[in-house]
Residue, then its C-alpha position, 0 to 999 in steps of 0.5 A: m549108540k549107547p542105550r538110555l538110562l533115566i536117573t530120578i532124584y528128588a534133590n540136587p545130585d550135585y551135592y551127593p558125591p556117591t551119585v556123581y561117582a555112579v553117574r561117571i561110571l554109568s556114563c561109560y555104558f549109557r546115555i543118561h538123563i537125570l531128572c531132579r528138583n531145581m534146588d541148590k545151585p548147580v556146582q557139578e560138571w557132568p560127563a558129556d553123555v549126561t543130560i541133567e534136567r532141573f525140574g520146576k521153579y528154582a528155590s533154596p532147600r530152606e524155601k522148599e521146606a517152608a513151602s505150604a502143604r499145597a505147594k509141596l503137593i503140586e510140585y511133587a505131582k508135577f515131578s511125578a508127571r514129568t517122570r512118567a512122560l520121560i519114561k514113555q518118551m525115552q523108553p530107557a533100558i533102566v530107571y535108577s531112583y535115588d530116594p523115596h520121592a523119586f522111587v514112588a514117582s518112577m514106580v507109578g510112572r512105569a505102571g501100565g507101560r512096558s516093563t522097564p526095570l527099576i532100581f531103588h537106591l536109598h541113600e538116607l534112611p527116612e523115619t518110618a515110625s510115628l509119622s504124621w499123616t498130614s505131611l506129604q513125606t509120610w504118604v511118600v515113605k509109606a508108598a515107597l515101603t509098600g512098593t519096595k517089593s516091586a523094585d527090580a533091585v534095592v541098593f543101600p549104603e549100609k547093611y543095617r539100614a537095608r535090614h531096617w528098611l526091608m524088614t519094615a517093607g516086608d521084603s526078604r530078598a538080599p540087598i545090594i550094599v554099596p558103601n559111600c566111598p569116594d572114587r579113585n580120582y578123589f585124592t591122588g596123593p602127594a609126590d612123597w608120602n613119607e614127607t607128608i606123613a612125617m609133616r602130619y605127625r609134627v602138625r598134630e591136628v585133628v580134622y572133622v569134615g561134615s555138617v556141624g552140630a551137637d548131634n555130630g559130636h562136635l562139642e565132645a570133640l572140642r572137650a576131647i581136644a582140651m583133655a588130650d596131651g601134646g597141644i593137639g589142634l582141631r580143624v572143623i570143615g563144614s556149615f555151622p548153624p549160627d547159634f551153634e557156632t556162637s556156643f562152640s566158640a564160647l566153649a573153646r574160649e572157656l576151655g582155653v583152646a580157642e587158639r588151637i581151633s580152626l573153623d573153616g566153614w563150608m566149602a565145595h566138595d572138591e576143595v575139601p581135600a586140599h585143606a583136610s589132607r594137611a591134618s593128621v587124624g580124621l574124626s567121624l563122631y555121629k551120635p545115634v539120634t536117628k536110624s540113619l545116624e545110628y547105621m553109619g558104618s559104611a554110609s559115611n562119605k567122610l570116613f572113606e575120604y579120610a582113608a583116601m587121604g591116608l588119615p587114621v580115624v576115630v569113629p564111634d564104638r558101635e555095632s555098625y562100625r565094628d561089624f564093617l571095619g572090624d580091627a582095621d589098623w587105621v581105625t580107633y574106636a571111642d565112646i562118643e558120649d565121653p570126651e575122655s574116651i575120644a581124647r584117649a583115642i586121639t592121643s593113642i594115635f600119636a603115642d608112637r611115630e612108627r605106629y602112626v606111619a603104619m596107620s596112615r599107610a593102612a588107611r591109604r591102602a584100604f582106599e586103594e584096594q577096598y574102599n573106592y567107588e569103582r570097586v564097591f559099585e561093581p555089584a550094582l553095575e553087574r545088576i544093572f547090566e543084567l536087568s538092562g540087557v547091556a552086555k558089559g563085555s561087548q565094549v570096554p570104553a576108554c572112560d572106563r579104563a581111565q576110571r579103573q586105573a588105580p593111582p600109584a600105591s602109597 
């Protein structure tokens, strides 16, 4: 019988791919119960040994956000009470919490009981300065900062995020860094990489996957396309705020590139590869308007999904990216505030066919050898085994073997 593991997250885990990947791996060794808020429609099929409890009354994220302060407090109090009840009933070998709300609820929930190990995995970096004391968010973030030292391990997707949070929390220990990479099943690759890469070079289309908006550099990307040589196209996959879509389309017409722009809108995560993998280059142009967006070097899902698809990428020329990616052959840096710099970066990727082929192969190889979730999650997995007392070597589950079998090299 597998030991029990409780995962708490104050969101819908179906929409957090790294959480999905972690659960797939952990389900090889644990029977997992996920406690989350009942928000957003369920879209994920979870492994057989995983129970997901969508707690409370269903509402959309927008409705949850628009709720009164009293309603938010009551909802969180009930979530915290349910967390405490589950810890008492399940007596899990370990609790894994994915955000400040879930961590604080779990921290309080294990207080006074048996010593249940608790891991705090902070996906997004909330603002820790200039917080309003009238909001629940402020109290939760403050409590999470105060309680960080009580966690048995802390996990972050990016080292500068870890440094910022831990310094604010007064916690001097070394964090576990788990980059937000896709798992090995995300994109298995085409039957013929040579043919695919040659087709992409002919197509000359840049793809930008993710939430659309001014803070993510979409307007600069559009201007760059107008400046780049060779009739390069731009495909945008992600949810458009209605007002931004109007201004984006108007600018495309003004620049004379509307016929080269494809707006695919939002699509389910597992649908993205079939569309994005037909493009030639991936863009990831987040502006540093928040600490989370400033520290994106290893925290951007899309960056590593591009690598899985064998796409060269253009990324911001910032310390977080430079420090993590260095001089990787598949990466080109640009000043994301300057459309000319972005245009030069894109044009340089297409300047030489053989170099483009080499960059594409380097991207796929980086995914296969370095940036897949099975590999990057290993330090966290080892810590989980250590804290829970589960001996990894005592069993080699079939699902683990299947997950860790690498796809054919490109």
